[in-house]
Backbone as CSV, one residue per row, in Angstrom:
resi,resn,N_x,N_y,N_z,CA_x,CA_y,CA_z,C_x,C_y,C_z
1,MET,-46.412,11.991,-11.774,-45.327,11.865,-12.744,-44.291,12.976,-12.594
2,GLY,-44.773,14.216,-12.341,-43.851,15.327,-12.196,-42.915,15.143,-11.021
3,ALA,-43.434,14.643,-9.917,-42.599,14.398,-8.744,-41.555,13.334,-9.024
4,GLN,-41.936,12.303,-9.758,-40.994,11.237,-10.096,-39.877,11.769,-10.985
5,MET,-40.215,12.632,-11.930,-39.190,13.217,-12.797,-38.226,14.090,-12.003
6,ARG,-38.744,14.846,-11.026,-37.869,15.680,-10.192,-36.885,14.820,-9.400
7,VAL,-37.353,13.673,-8.928,-36.465,12.770,-8.194,-35.347,12.259,-9.099
8,TYR,-35.687,11.850,-10.316,-34.676,11.340,-11.252,-33.676,12.432,-11.619
9,ARG,-34.148,13.645,-11.853,-33.250,14.735,-12.225,-32.322,15.098,-11.061
10,GLN,-32.843,15.040,-9.844,-32.012,15.297,-8.679,-30.927,14.232,-8.541
11,ARG,-31.275,12.989,-8.788,-30.279,11.914,-8.717,-29.238,12.061,-9.814
12,ILE,-29.671,12.481,-11.004,-28.714,12.679,-12.102,-27.713,13.766,-11.733
13,ARG,-28.194,14.886,-11.160,-27.275,15.967,-10.765,-26.316,15.500,-9.673
14,SER,-26.819,14.703,-8.735,-25.960,14.199,-7.666,-24.873,13.272,-8.212
15,VAL,-25.256,12.371,-9.112,-24.274,11.448,-9.690,-23.276,12.193,-10.568
16,GLN,-23.713,13.215,-11.286,-22.799,14.007,-12.106,-21.763,14.722,-11.249
17,ALA,-22.189,15.241,-10.088,-21.234,15.890,-9.180,-20.212,14.880,-8.648
18,THR,-20.692,13.683,-8.312,-19.769,12.638,-7.845,-18.814,12.221,-8.954
19,LYS,-19.317,12.142,-10.164,-18.485,11.754,-11.305,-17.348,12.744,-11.520
20,LYS,-17.629,14.044,-11.357,-16.569,15.052,-11.519,-15.456,14.832,-10.494
21,ILE,-15.835,14.478,-9.257,-14.837,14.259,-8.195,-13.998,13.027,-8.503
22,THR,-14.656,11.917,-8.841,-13.910,10.678,-9.113,-13.037,10.818,-10.352
23,ARG,-13.514,11.540,-11.349,-12.709,11.756,-12.555,-11.468,12.582,-12.240
24,ALA,-11.631,13.625,-11.415,-10.481,14.441,-11.027,-9.468,13.627,-10.225
25,MET,-9.955,12.797,-9.300,-9.050,11.966,-8.514,-8.346,10.935,-9.380
26,GLU,-9.033,10.422,-10.383,-8.402,9.481,-11.317,-7.267,10.141,-12.080
27,LEU,-7.486,11.363,-12.561,-6.454,12.070,-13.319,-5.268,12.435,-12.434
28,ILE,-5.542,12.830,-11.185,-4.448,13.163,-10.267,-3.593,11.926,-9.980
29,ALA,-4.257,10.798,-9.700,-3.518,9.556,-9.437,-2.721,9.126,-10.665
30,ALA,-3.299,9.284,-11.855,-2.602,8.890,-13.082,-1.356,9.735,-13.311
31,SER,-1.437,11.025,-12.968,-0.268,11.891,-13.159,0.827,11.593,-12.136
32,ARG,0.436,11.216,-10.921,1.433,10.959,-9.878,2.040,9.578,-9.974
33,VAL,1.300,8.613,-10.495,1.815,7.246,-10.515,2.991,7.120,-11.474
34,VAL,3.055,7.960,-12.495,4.190,7.910,-13.429,5.481,8.281,-12.705
35,LYS,5.426,9.356,-11.910,6.609,9.750,-11.139,6.946,8.699,-10.083
36,ALA,5.918,8.104,-9.490,6.161,7.067,-8.482,6.855,5.861,-9.105
37,GLN,6.420,5.457,-10.298,7.077,4.348,-10.996,8.535,4.665,-11.269
38,GLN,8.802,5.891,-11.693,10.176,6.282,-11.996,11.044,6.241,-10.742
39,ARG,10.503,6.668,-9.614,11.269,6.637,-8.366,11.548,5.204,-7.933
40,VAL,10.602,4.297,-8.170,10.828,2.884,-7.851,11.947,2.329,-8.717
41,ARG,11.901,2.634,-10.016,12.945,2.132,-10.928,14.317,2.684,-10.553
42,GLU,14.358,3.921,-10.094,15.650,4.520,-9.749,16.205,3.991,-8.432
43,SER,15.335,3.649,-7.490,15.814,3.218,-6.174,16.098,1.720,-6.107
44,SER,15.425,0.932,-6.940,15.582,-0.528,-6.853,17.016,-0.998,-7.091
45,PRO,17.724,-0.508,-8.128,19.114,-0.976,-8.310,20.006,-0.649,-7.119
46,TYR,19.810,0.518,-6.518,20.624,0.881,-5.357,20.326,-0.038,-4.181
47,ALA,19.038,-0.332,-3.964,18.683,-1.230,-2.859,19.292,-2.614,-3.070
48,ARG,19.233,-3.110,-4.322,19.837,-4.427,-4.596,21.351,-4.387,-4.421
49,ALA,21.977,-3.297,-4.848,23.433,-3.208,-4.772,23.919,-3.147,-3.329
50,ILE,23.250,-2.353,-2.507,23.705,-2.246,-1.122,23.406,-3.529,-0.355
51,THR,22.316,-4.224,-0.724,22.039,-5.525,-0.102,23.134,-6.525,-0.457
52,ARG,23.546,-6.499,-1.708,24.612,-7.414,-2.141,25.939,-7.066,-1.463
53,ALA,26.210,-5.777,-1.317,27.461,-5.364,-0.673,27.490,-5.777,0.791
54,VAL,26.397,-5.528,1.503,26.349,-5.900,2.918,26.424,-7.412,3.077
55,SER,25.752,-8.141,2.188,25.810,-9.599,2.249,27.222,-10.108,1.993
56,ALA,27.922,-9.440,1.062,29.297,-9.852,0.780,30.200,-9.638,1.985
57,VAL,30.036,-8.494,2.631,30.845,-8.230,3.827,30.549,-9.257,4.913
58,ALA,29.247,-9.570,5.077,28.870,-10.541,6.107,29.370,-11.940,5.764
59,THR,29.430,-12.251,4.460,29.830,-13.595,4.039,31.337,-13.793,4.142
60,TYR,32.105,-12.817,3.667,33.548,-12.999,3.553,34.322,-12.355,4.695
61,SER,33.657,-12.129,5.810,34.350,-11.674,7.017,33.896,-12.544,8.185
62,ASP,34.701,-12.566,9.215,34.396,-13.393,10.374,33.797,-12.579,11.515
63,VAL,33.255,-11.411,11.192,32.714,-10.529,12.224,31.335,-11.020,12.640
64,ASP,31.112,-11.091,13.940,29.816,-11.488,14.478,29.057,-10.220,14.851
65,HIS,28.376,-9.658,13.866,27.701,-8.372,14.062,26.275,-8.601,14.556
66,PRO,25.750,-7.716,15.437,24.393,-7.918,15.968,23.309,-7.948,14.889
67,LEU,23.482,-7.172,13.810,22.449,-7.109,12.780,22.479,-8.288,11.819
68,THR,23.535,-9.087,11.878,23.622,-10.264,11.006,23.574,-11.572,11.778
69,LYS,23.513,-11.494,13.089,23.551,-12.703,13.918,22.152,-13.278,14.075
70,GLU,22.011,-14.541,13.754,20.738,-15.242,13.934,20.577,-15.640,15.407
71,HIS,19.422,-15.340,15.964,19.147,-15.717,17.347,18.704,-17.186,17.409
72,GLU,19.222,-17.893,18.390,18.839,-19.297,18.527,17.358,-19.427,18.894
73,HIS,16.886,-18.556,19.773,15.489,-18.586,20.198,14.903,-17.188,19.982
74,VAL,14.083,-17.066,18.980,13.442,-15.786,18.687,12.220,-15.644,19.583
75,ARG,12.258,-14.696,20.471,11.166,-14.504,21.420,10.238,-13.361,21.038
76,ARG,10.777,-12.335,20.387,9.947,-11.178,20.041,10.266,-10.754,18.607
77,ALA,9.210,-10.574,17.798,9.368,-10.194,16.391,8.637,-8.883,16.129
78,ALA,9.269,-8.001,15.374,8.662,-6.728,14.991,8.108,-6.850,13.570
79,VAL,6.948,-6.247,13.344,6.308,-6.273,12.021,5.944,-4.844,11.644
80,LEU,6.539,-4.352,10.569,6.211,-3.026,10.040,5.132,-3.186,8.971
81,ILE,3.974,-2.547,9.181,2.831,-2.664,8.277,2.686,-1.351,7.525
82,VAL,2.824,-1.398,6.195,2.792,-0.196,5.356,1.448,-0.115,4.646
83,THR,0.607,0.845,5.056,-0.688,1.082,4.423,-0.730,2.523,3.906
84,SER,-1.914,3.016,3.596,-2.064,4.366,3.056,-2.647,5.308,4.102
85,ASP,-2.494,6.595,3.849,-3.101,7.603,4.710,-4.551,7.866,4.323
86,ARG,-4.867,7.695,3.051,-6.212,8.004,2.563,-6.870,6.757,1.982
87,GLY,-8.176,6.829,1.874,-8.930,5.728,1.292,-9.141,5.928,-0.196
88,LEU,-10.253,5.418,-0.695,-10.606,5.505,-2.123,-9.523,4.890,-2.996
89,ALA,-8.932,3.786,-2.510,-7.899,3.087,-3.277,-8.224,1.605,-3.389
90,GLY,-9.504,1.279,-3.429,-9.894,-0.111,-3.563,-9.498,-0.915,-2.337
91,ALA,-8.971,-2.116,-2.585,-8.594,-3.024,-1.495,-7.125,-2.913,-1.131
92,TYR,-6.494,-1.788,-1.458,-5.048,-1.652,-1.232,-4.679,-1.860,0.240
93,SER,-5.246,-1.032,1.121,-4.878,-1.119,2.539,-5.392,-2.399,3.187
94,SER,-6.605,-2.794,2.832,-7.181,-3.991,3.454,-6.388,-5.241,3.102
95,SER,-5.842,-5.319,1.890,-5.050,-6.493,1.514,-3.746,-6.551,2.298
96,VAL,-3.131,-5.387,2.545,-1.901,-5.362,3.344,-2.193,-5.765,4.783
97,ILE,-3.275,-5.222,5.339,-3.642,-5.567,6.719,-3.969,-7.055,6.830
98,LYS,-4.653,-7.590,5.826,-4.969,-9.020,5.837,-3.703,-9.865,5.803
99,GLU,-2.734,-9.461,4.982,-1.465,-10.195,4.914,-0.701,-10.088,6.227
100,SER,-0.750,-8.912,6.852,-0.069,-8.750,8.144,-0.730,-9.596,9.225
101,GLU,-2.054,-9.714,9.187,-2.736,-10.557,10.162,-2.334,-12.020,9.994
102,ARG,-2.173,-12.442,8.748,-1.728,-13.819,8.502,-0.325,-14.035,9.054
103,LEU,0.578,-13.076,8.795,1.953,-13.196,9.283,1.993,-13.188,10.809
104,ILE,1.241,-12.279,11.415,1.225,-12.202,12.875,0.698,-13.500,13.485
105,GLY,-0.321,-14.081,12.851,-0.836,-15.357,13.329,0.209,-16.456,13.266
106,GLU,0.978,-16.510,12.176,2.030,-17.518,12.058,3.120,-17.314,13.107
107,LEU,3.517,-16.055,13.319,4.562,-15.789,14.312,4.108,-16.170,15.716
108,ARG,2.855,-15.884,16.025,2.349,-16.238,17.351,2.214,-17.731,17.515
109,ASP,1.871,-18.427,16.430,1.811,-19.885,16.502,3.185,-20.476,16.789
110,GLU,4.236,-19.782,16.372,5.600,-20.230,16.644,6.068,-19.843,18.045
111,GLY,5.185,-19.224,18.820,5.525,-18.850,20.187,6.243,-17.525,20.308
112,LYS,6.137,-16.659,19.305,6.838,-15.371,19.320,5.874,-14.253,19.709
113,GLU,6.373,-13.336,20.479,5.616,-12.115,20.782,5.769,-11.140,19.617
114,VAL,4.677,-10.544,19.164,4.692,-9.677,17.980,4.531,-8.224,18.408
115,VAL,5.391,-7.364,17.858,5.337,-5.926,18.127,5.061,-5.213,16.803
116,PRO,3.870,-4.644,16.603,3.556,-3.965,15.334,4.132,-2.545,15.295
117,TYR,4.607,-2.169,14.105,4.994,-0.795,13.787,4.137,-0.390,12.587
118,LEU,3.486,0.762,12.653,2.449,1.098,11.688,2.863,2.295,10.832
119,VAL,2.618,2.169,9.536,2.810,3.263,8.582,1.482,3.495,7.877
120,GLY,0.960,4.732,7.943,-0.299,5.048,7.286,-1.460,5.104,8.266
121,ARG,-2.373,6.031,8.025,-3.510,6.213,8.934,-4.470,5.031,8.908
122,LYS,-4.517,4.296,7.806,-5.426,3.150,7.735,-5.014,2.070,8.729
123,ALA,-3.725,1.791,8.824,-3.258,0.798,9.802,-3.443,1.313,11.220
124,VAL,-3.163,2.607,11.447,-3.343,3.177,12.781,-4.813,3.110,13.198
125,GLY,-5.710,3.476,12.270,-7.136,3.399,12.584,-7.599,1.982,12.851
126,PHE,-7.070,1.022,12.098,-7.419,-0.382,12.289,-7.047,-0.847,13.692
127,TYR,-5.854,-0.468,14.160,-5.395,-0.919,15.474,-6.087,-0.151,16.600
128,LYS,-6.275,1.148,16.425,-6.918,1.925,17.491,-8.383,1.536,17.650
129,PHE,-9.072,1.255,16.548,-10.477,0.874,16.632,-10.644,-0.422,17.401
130,ARG,-9.679,-1.334,17.257,-9.736,-2.627,17.943,-8.981,-2.611,19.270
131,ARG,-8.526,-1.426,19.681,-7.826,-1.250,20.962,-6.607,-2.172,21.068
132,ARG,-5.862,-2.276,19.980,-4.646,-3.072,19.994,-3.434,-2.173,20.231
133,GLU,-2.441,-2.706,20.874,-1.235,-1.945,21.157,-0.261,-2.043,19.986
134,PHE,0.515,-0.979,19.788,1.567,-0.975,18.770,2.711,-0.109,19.267
135,ALA,3.894,-0.321,18.688,5.101,0.324,19.207,5.269,1.749,18.699
136,ALA,4.971,2.002,17.424,5.187,3.335,16.852,4.316,3.496,15.619
137,GLU,4.122,4.759,15.206,3.332,5.045,14.013,3.963,6.191,13.239
138,TRP,3.822,6.123,11.903,4.284,7.189,11.011,3.178,7.435,9.989
139,THR,2.724,8.672,9.852,1.616,8.991,8.958,1.895,10.301,8.222
140,GLY,1.079,10.538,7.170,1.109,11.812,6.464,2.004,11.882,5.249
141,PHE,2.500,10.748,4.738,3.454,10.803,3.629,3.328,9.627,2.664
142,THR,2.359,8.769,2.831,2.391,7.468,2.159,2.406,7.567,0.642
143,ASP,1.760,8.585,0.042,1.753,8.669,-1.419,2.999,9.365,-1.969
144,GLN,3.775,10.044,-1.095,5.016,10.684,-1.524,6.067,10.543,-0.422
145,PRO,6.588,9.335,-0.204,7.574,9.127,0.868,8.916,9.764,0.529
146,THR,9.652,10.117,1.556,10.984,10.687,1.396,12.009,9.797,2.084
147,PHE,13.264,9.990,1.713,14.324,9.178,2.311,14.504,9.509,3.786
148,ASP,14.203,10.755,4.177,14.324,11.128,5.591,13.370,10.299,6.451
149,ILE,12.157,10.073,5.945,11.202,9.249,6.686,11.717,7.815,6.798
150,ALA,12.225,7.275,5.686,12.768,5.914,5.708,13.927,5.806,6.688
151,ARG,14.776,6.832,6.717,15.905,6.814,7.651,15.420,6.897,9.091
152,GLU,14.370,7.702,9.335,13.816,7.796,10.692,13.250,6.458,11.153
153,ILE,12.505,5.788,10.271,11.974,4.465,10.616,13.117,3.481,10.827
154,GLY,14.117,3.539,9.940,15.249,2.632,10.053,16.017,2.813,11.352
155,GLU,16.191,4.053,11.787,16.900,4.297,13.045,16.133,3.712,14.227
156,ARG,14.806,3.849,14.195,14.009,3.274,15.282,14.092,1.749,15.257
157,VAL,14.034,1.174,14.066,14.077,-0.289,13.947,15.427,-0.829,14.420
158,VAL,16.520,-0.199,13.968,17.853,-0.660,14.359,18.048,-0.504,15.864
159,ALA,17.554,0.591,16.420,17.692,0.797,17.870,16.951,-0.282,18.653
160,ASP,15.741,-0.622,18.217,14.986,-1.666,18.917,15.601,-3.046,18.699
161,PHE,16.176,-3.255,17.518,16.766,-4.565,17.228,18.039,-4.797,18.035
162,THR,18.801,-3.741,18.264,20.056,-3.890,19.001,19.853,-3.781,20.517
163,ARG,18.640,-3.443,20.947,18.365,-3.346,22.384,18.180,-4.743,22.967
164,GLU,18.487,-4.872,24.236,18.322,-6.152,24.925,16.843,-6.513,25.037
165,PHE,16.570,-7.809,25.088,15.182,-8.279,25.146,14.460,-7.751,26.382
166,ASP,15.144,-7.742,27.521,14.522,-7.283,28.767,14.188,-5.799,28.727
167,GLU,14.843,-5.060,27.823,14.591,-3.621,27.703,13.602,-3.296,26.578
168,GLY,12.958,-4.326,26.036,11.986,-4.115,24.968,12.522,-4.343,23.570
169,GLY,13.694,-4.950,23.447,14.273,-5.197,22.134,13.576,-6.333,21.395
170,VAL,13.806,-6.396,20.080,13.201,-7.421,19.233,14.312,-8.287,18.636
171,ASP,13.953,-9.516,18.269,14.937,-10.470,17.752,14.924,-10.560,16.232
172,GLU,13.843,-10.158,15.593,13.791,-10.130,14.132,12.795,-9.070,13.689
173,PHE,12.925,-8.669,12.425,12.137,-7.553,11.920,11.598,-7.894,10.533
174,HIS,10.257,-7.832,10.399,9.587,-8.122,9.129,8.898,-6.869,8.604
175,VAL,8.758,-6.794,7.289,8.063,-5.678,6.637,6.953,-6.251,5.766
176,VAL,5.739,-5.715,5.929,4.599,-6.089,5.095,4.229,-4.864,4.258
177,PHE,4.374,-4.972,2.949,4.086,-3.855,2.052,3.507,-4.399,0.751
178,THR,3.179,-3.520,-0.166,2.635,-3.923,-1.465,3.672,-3.683,-2.538
179,ARG,4.074,-4.756,-3.216,5.062,-4.624,-4.283,4.375,-4.212,-5.576
180,PHE,4.941,-3.204,-6.230,4.387,-2.718,-7.491,4.943,-3.563,-8.632
181,VAL,4.064,-4.331,-9.282,4.463,-5.149,-10.426,4.228,-4.374,-11.719
182,ASN,3.032,-3.918,-11.914,2.677,-3.053,-13.038,1.388,-2.318,-12.676
183,MET,0.832,-1.587,-13.636,-0.361,-0.800,-13.365,-1.574,-1.667,-13.047
184,VAL,-1.530,-2.916,-13.442,-2.667,-3.806,-13.212,-2.478,-4.642,-11.950
185,THR,-1.237,-5.014,-11.655,-0.964,-5.959,-10.571,-0.125,-5.302,-9.486
186,GLN,-0.617,-5.376,-8.258,0.128,-4.963,-7.064,-0.094,-6.045,-6.017
187,GLU,1.001,-6.623,-5.526,0.905,-7.802,-4.676,1.424,-7.517,-3.264
188,PRO,0.630,-7.839,-2.223,1.149,-7.750,-0.850,2.311,-8.721,-0.660
189,GLU,3.336,-8.267,0.020,4.541,-9.082,0.166,5.117,-8.920,1.565
190,VAL,5.761,-9.976,2.034,6.412,-9.974,3.344,7.892,-10.269,3.142
191,ILE,8.752,-9.433,3.721,10.189,-9.698,3.692,10.728,-9.617,5.116
192,ARG,11.719,-10.450,5.401,12.408,-10.350,6.686,13.664,-9.538,6.455
193,MET,13.717,-8.380,7.069,14.827,-7.460,6.826,15.976,-7.668,7.798
194,LEU,15.662,-7.986,9.041,16.684,-8.208,10.055,16.335,-9.454,10.856
195,PRO,17.325,-10.257,11.240,18.738,-10.112,10.870,18.956,-10.337,9.383
196,LEU,20.030,-9.776,8.885,20.319,-9.813,7.459,20.465,-11.246,6.980
197,GLU,19.736,-11.586,5.917,19.873,-12.900,5.300,20.984,-12.849,4.267
198,VAL,21.970,-13.714,4.419,23.105,-13.717,3.504,22.667,-14.276,2.161
199,VAL,22.882,-13.497,1.100,22.474,-13.934,-0.231,23.656,-14.388,-1.065
200,GLU,24.861,-14.135,-0.594,26.046,-14.630,-1.295,26.654,-15.752,-0.473
201,GLY,27.267,-16.680,-1.154,27.965,-17.742,-0.469,27.091,-18.869,0.007
202,GLU,25.811,-18.878,-0.398,24.928,-19.945,0.047,25.198,-21.241,-0.724
203,GLU,25.580,-21.118,-1.996,25.875,-22.297,-2.804,27.387,-22.476,-2.900
204,PRO,27.873,-23.698,-2.896,29.316,-23.906,-3.009,29.816,-23.470,-4.380
205,PRO,31.004,-22.866,-4.456,31.529,-22.408,-5.746,31.882,-23.582,-6.647
206,SER,31.793,-23.341,-7.947,32.177,-24.366,-8.909,33.699,-24.445,-8.990
207,GLU,34.201,-25.475,-9.707,35.648,-25.694,-9.748,36.386,-24.563,-10.456
208,ASP,35.752,-23.981,-11.493,36.432,-22.919,-12.241,36.047,-21.523,-11.759
209,GLU,35.303,-21.419,-10.656,34.869,-20.114,-10.157,35.913,-19.563,-9.206
210,VAL,36.219,-18.282,-9.388,37.191,-17.601,-8.540,36.432,-16.720,-7.560
211,LEU,36.622,-16.983,-6.291,35.935,-16.204,-5.270,36.558,-14.816,-5.164
212,PRO,35.759,-13.785,-4.925,36.314,-12.432,-4.785,37.115,-12.298,-3.507
213,LEU,38.106,-11.430,-3.583,38.930,-11.137,-2.420,38.550,-9.761,-1.887
214,TYR,38.255,-9.701,-0.594,37.838,-8.445,0.006,38.864,-8.022,1.038
215,GLU,39.177,-6.733,1.010,40.005,-6.135,2.049,39.187,-5.034,2.722
216,PHE,39.139,-5.053,4.041,38.296,-4.128,4.779,39.172,-3.088,5.472
217,GLU,38.819,-1.837,5.260,39.578,-0.738,5.848,38.604,0.237,6.498
218,PRO,38.680,0.531,7.778,39.730,0.074,8.704,39.547,-1.362,9.191
219,SER,38.272,-1.842,9.286,38.049,-3.226,9.680,36.667,-3.638,9.189
220,ALA,36.440,-4.941,9.130,35.146,-5.438,8.670,34.019,-4.990,9.593
221,GLU,34.284,-4.934,10.888,33.251,-4.508,11.828,32.865,-3.055,11.599
222,ASP,33.881,-2.193,11.341,33.577,-0.787,11.073,32.808,-0.626,9.770
223,VAL,33.141,-1.452,8.779,32.422,-1.393,7.502,30.967,-1.784,7.698
224,LEU,30.746,-2.844,8.475,29.364,-3.257,8.738,28.614,-2.197,9.543
225,ASP,29.284,-1.590,10.517,28.641,-0.532,11.300,28.192,0.614,10.412
226,ALA,28.967,0.909,9.368,28.622,2.008,8.477,27.586,1.596,7.439
227,LEU,27.659,0.347,6.964,26.790,-0.085,5.872,25.390,-0.483,6.327
228,LEU,25.289,-1.150,7.464,24.002,-1.726,7.853,22.902,-0.690,8.068
229,PRO,23.158,0.448,8.729,22.090,1.455,8.812,21.677,1.975,7.434
230,LYS,22.630,2.138,6.530,22.295,2.570,5.166,21.507,1.488,4.436
231,TYR,21.862,0.234,4.694,21.126,-0.877,4.087,19.667,-0.880,4.529
232,VAL,19.439,-0.731,5.845,18.070,-0.737,6.365,17.282,0.432,5.793
233,ALA,17.879,1.628,5.778,17.179,2.806,5.254,16.885,2.658,3.763
234,ALA,17.844,2.135,3.008,17.635,1.981,1.566,16.553,0.962,1.267
235,ARG,16.559,-0.163,1.979,15.519,-1.174,1.756,14.148,-0.645,2.154
236,LEU,14.079,0.052,3.279,12.803,0.620,3.708,12.310,1.673,2.721
237,TYR,13.220,2.490,2.226,12.836,3.521,1.255,12.273,2.885,-0.007
238,ASN,12.897,1.810,-0.464,12.389,1.117,-1.645,11.017,0.510,-1.375
239,CYS,10.825,-0.045,-0.180,9.505,-0.598,0.177,8.444,0.498,0.204
240,LEU,8.779,1.666,0.758,7.828,2.776,0.803,7.496,3.279,-0.598
241,LEU,8.497,3.324,-1.472,8.241,3.762,-2.849,7.378,2.753,-3.597
242,GLN,7.649,1.475,-3.391,6.813,0.440,-4.005,5.366,0.572,-3.525
243,ALA,5.202,0.791,-2.220,3.860,0.935,-1.662,3.162,2.179,-2.197
244,ALA,3.907,3.287,-2.351,3.305,4.518,-2.864,2.829,4.332,-4.299
245,ALA,3.652,3.701,-5.137,3.240,3.449,-6.514,2.034,2.525,-6.556
246,SER,2.009,1.528,-5.692,0.871,0.610,-5.646,-0.392,1.332,-5.189
247,GLU,-0.254,2.218,-4.208,-1.412,2.975,-3.722,-1.997,3.839,-4.830
248,LEU,-1.149,4.549,-5.565,-1.633,5.432,-6.622,-2.261,4.633,-7.760
249,ALA,-1.652,3.497,-8.097,-2.233,2.664,-9.155,-3.587,2.108,-8.724
250,SER,-3.689,1.684,-7.471,-4.973,1.179,-6.960,-6.021,2.279,-6.931
251,ARG,-5.606,3.480,-6.548,-6.572,4.600,-6.507,-7.033,4.957,-7.923
252,GLN,-6.115,4.936,-8.882,-6.521,5.234,-10.256,-7.538,4.215,-10.762
253,LYS,-7.282,2.928,-10.493,-8.232,1.897,-10.921,-9.573,2.058,-10.234
254,ALA,-9.543,2.327,-8.926,-10.798,2.468,-8.179,-11.598,3.671,-8.664
255,MET,-10.918,4.786,-8.911,-11.623,5.988,-9.361,-12.130,5.843,-10.789
256,LYS,-11.395,5.117,-11.628,-11.892,4.865,-12.985,-13.142,3.997,-12.943
257,SER,-13.129,2.982,-12.083,-14.309,2.135,-11.932,-15.494,2.943,-11.404
258,ALA,-15.224,3.842,-10.440,-16.306,4.678,-9.908,-16.849,5.621,-10.973
259,THR,-15.960,6.169,-11.808,-16.414,7.059,-12.883,-17.258,6.304,-13.895
260,ASP,-16.826,5.113,-14.259,-17.615,4.293,-15.199,-18.981,3.951,-14.612
261,ASN,-19.011,3.622,-13.326,-20.295,3.318,-12.682,-21.204,4.543,-12.647
262,ALA,-20.602,5.728,-12.432,-21.400,6.957,-12.430,-22.006,7.204,-13.807
263,GLU,-21.241,6.950,-14.851,-21.777,7.123,-16.210,-22.948,6.169,-16.466
264,GLU,-22.817,4.940,-15.992,-23.912,3.989,-16.158,-25.155,4.431,-15.387
265,LEU,-24.952,4.958,-14.170,-26.089,5.437,-13.398,-26.770,6.624,-14.073
266,ILE,-25.970,7.522,-14.640,-26.544,8.678,-15.331,-27.387,8.221,-16.518
267,LYS,-26.878,7.241,-17.275,-27.655,6.710,-18.404,-28.950,6.068,-17.915
268,LYS,-28.855,5.328,-16.820,-30.039,4.657,-16.293,-31.098,5.657,-15.843
269,TYR,-30.690,6.674,-15.061,-31.655,7.649,-14.563,-32.184,8.532,-15.692
270,THR,-31.355,8.801,-16.707,-31.834,9.568,-17.860,-32.906,8.788,-18.611
271,ARG,-32.672,7.497,-18.766,-33.674,6.651,-19.439,-34.968,6.596,-18.621
272,LEU,-34.855,6.465,-17.309,-36.050,6.441,-16.468,-36.780,7.780,-16.496
273,ALA,-36.012,8.881,-16.509,-36.650,10.198,-16.587,-37.374,10.382,-17.911
274,ASN,-36.760,9.898,-18.990,-37.418,9.990,-20.298,-38.698,9.155,-20.335
275,GLN,-38.641,7.985,-19.714,-39.846,7.150,-19.665,-40.950,7.825,-18.851
276,ALA,-40.560,8.445,-17.726,-41.557,9.149,-16.920,-42.140,10.330,-17.677
277,ARG,-41.265,11.072,-18.421,-41.750,12.195,-19.216,-42.688,11.717,-20.321
278,GLN,-42.310,10.603,-20.964,-43.172,10.059,-22.024,-44.515,9.612,-21.461
279,ALA,-44.508,9.011,-20.284,-45.767,8.585,-19.664,-46.628,9.790,-19.318
280,GLU,-45.975,10.878,-18.878,-46.739,12.086,-18.556,-47.373,12.691,-19.803
281,ILE,-46.594,12.714,-20.892,-47.141,13.248,-22.151,-48.289,12.388,-22.646
282,THR,-48.107,11.065,-22.563,-49.181,10.164,-23.005,-50.436,10.374,-22.181
283,GLN,-50.251,10.560,-20.875,-51.413,10.782,-20.008,-52.107,12.101,-20.363
284,GLU,-51.321,13.150,-20.629,-51.920,14.431,-20.989,-52.692,14.336,-22.300
285,ILE,-52.121,13.625,-23.283,-52.820,13.454,-24.570,-54.109,12.682,-24.365
286,SER,-54.039,11.645,-23.541,-55.254,10.851,-23.269,-56.325,11.710,-22.608
287,GLU,-55.920,12.587,-21.689,-56.898,13.454,-21.028,-57.513,14.450,-22.007
288,ILE,-56.648,14.980,-22.924,-57.175,15.931,-23.911,-58.158,15.248,-24.859
289,VAL,-57.764,14.064,-25.334,-58.638,13.322,-26.251,-59.935,12.939,-25.553
290,GLY,-59.830,12.518,-24.293,-61.030,12.158,-23.546,-61.945,13.356,-23.338
291,GLY,-61.343,14.510,-23.034,-62.146,15.713,-22.849,-62.844,16.128,-24.119
292,ALA,-62.085,16.053,-25.235,-62.686,16.421,-26.524,-63.824,15.481,-26.885
293,SER,-63.641,14.209,-26.632,-64.706,13.245,-26.928,-65.928,13.505,-26.071
294,ALA,-65.692,13.860,-24.801,-66.841,14.159,-23.926,-67.597,15.377,-24.395
295,LEU,-66.867,16.434,-24.838,-67.531,17.623,-25.355,-68.324,17.323,-26.631
296,ALA,-67.726,16.460,-27.507,-68.416,16.106,-28.751,-69.686,15.337,-28.460
297,ASP,-69.621,14.421,-27.494,-70.810,13.657,-27.172,-71.880,14.538,-26.539
298,ALA,-71.448,15.524,-25.769,-72.418,16.407,-25.107,-73.138,17.300,-26.114
299,SER,-72.450,17.712,-27.166,-73.088,18.553,-28.182,-73.938,17.716,-29.136
């Protein structure tokens, strides 16, 4: 009985130590996710505004820009996969990788060559473990992305998109990330970022609708040259911020679940230890009573 009690007490101490770690990680994630949510709210209007501005320029000008031109035959597609650098975030990274695998399968079924671009150590580890090739990787910032990182990724994407196919260029560019809906819901999402999809002018204007008049200075092509890199960086930055908020929310939920499970285990092992202690006491009392009875019978 004594050995069994020592085992239970050792397990209780081990679970208590784990509980302290998961509780601390839960509190850290909870404190950071508030700032992450605020950064998402602040960046989203800008991303929508610059997307609308670039779409307007593309719609109301006759410029045939490389970043807005649809290819007749898409031969090579780039896919940016945004995961986390660290684990202990539930199914956050695995759900993004699963969604990217689905997208890659669809693109290959369409006869397109797929070029992966990886963000986060989880995606890099997934590809390296399976000995798969990828074009580039960015790690070490997933829970706190900066605009400089988004601009660096955007410059690489734009450079590959504008490069000729024979030189390794791509014909379209997709992003797989996790959209932050709220603290409970985070959904993997796929968007096609390049070539730019025109969001204005798709529906015919009504009879009483007045179309806006745009004047481009110095020219529409120069405006697009200046806006499109900013558009790509802004959209990527918003995607990274959405992913960071989703990662922190997933980690908070996972660590809270782990803490609750640790509390249940502590209660279970405490109850088992008490039962073992009670059995030991009962056995000792039985031995004492038996000994006393034997002495009484002997006298």
